[in-house]
N, C-alpha and C positions, 0 to 999 in steps of 0.2 A: 702212242704209248708203247714203250718197250718193256719186255720182261726178261728176267735173268734168274738163275738159280744161285742160292747161297746156302752154304752148309756151315753150321757151327760144329767144328770137329770135336772128337772125344775130349781133347784137353780143355777146350772152351766150356763144354758141358760140365765136366768134372770139377772145374775151378769156379763154377757159378757165374759164368760170364754171359749167359743167354740174354738176360735183361739189358746188360750194357751194350751188347751188339745191336739188339733190336732198338734200343734208345738212339743209337747213332744213326740207324736207318731212318727212323721217324723224324729226327731233328734235321735230316737232309732231304725232306720231301720224298722219301721212298716209301711206297705203300706195300704192305705184305698182303698178298692175295691168296696164299696157301701156306700152311705150315704144319709140320708133324715131327714127332720124335720117333726115331727107330734105331735099332741095333743091327747094322749090316752084317750079313754072313760073309765069309771069305769069297764065295762065288759072286755075291752081289757087288762087293768092292772091286773084284777083278773085272767084272763087266762094266762097271762105271768108269774105271780107270784104264780100260782096254787100250786106249790111245797111247798109254805109256808102257805097254807090255814089254817092249824091248829095252827099256831104260833100266839102268842098274838099281834105281831106287824103287822099282815097282813092288818088289816083295815087302820091303819095309813099310812102304806107303800103305799097301792093302792090309798089312798086319796091324798097323797103327789105326787105320780107319775102322777096323773091326774090334778094337780094344775096349770100346764102350759105346754108349748111345751118342747119336748125333742129332742135330735139329736141322731139317731141310726146309727151305723156304723158297717160295717164288716171290720175287720182288718186282714191282712195277713202278715205272716213272719215266720221265723225260730223260733220255740218254742214260738209263739206269745201269747198263753194263759198264760204261766208263765211270759213272759216278760211284758205283759199288767198288770197282777196282781201285779207284782213288782212295776211298774210305778204308779199304783193306790194307793198302800199302804193298810194297814189293814182297815177293815170295820169301826172299831172304830178309828177315826182320831187321837185320843190322843195316840193310840198305834202305829200309822203309823210311818215309818222311815222318817227322815229328807229328804226333797227334793221330797217327793212323792206328787201326786196330792191331795190326801185327807189331808195330813198333812199341805200342803200349803194353801188349799182353803176351806176345810169342816168347817161347823159351828156347826154341831151336828152329831150324829151317823147315822141319816136318811138323813139329808141334807149333804151328803158327795160327791156331785158333779158328781160322775161317778159310773157306774155299768159295770162289766165285767164277762163273762162266766168263770166258775171255772174248767171245764173239757171238753174234746172233745165231749162227749155225750150231755152235757148241751149246748155247743156252737152250735151243729147241730140243736137242738130244737130251740134255741133262734134266730139263723140266719133265720131259716125257718118260724119263727113266724112273722118276719117283712119284709123279702125279698123273692122274687121268683128268680129262676135261671137266668132269663133275666136281672135282676137288678145288678148282680154281674159282675164286669169287671175283665178280666184277667184270 
């Protein structure tokens, strides 16, 4: 079993899409083994997205991610990283496949409702950033 991190971003939370996102995970045999809502500080967002520090969108991304509460989750399942990325759709929602979360709900490239780890190493870092081992069920 593989694990990955998923975040419902501030736009998804404020628009009432938490249940819809979770429903899509559950309908695709993805198990949630940890979940919490939090409001990231600027420092926390900068630490989480440190890999993008030199990119031109870093400032706007961290500002957006601190604009409201997010829901962070640890997902578990067979090939869950790839499965979650398929369910989310392309980062640019205009390029995302029909029926994906981003295609159905995103309003721009940054306000694209969800984040998901892209590799096992990234998932390990991202899960550890938000959760300790006592918070993971199963």
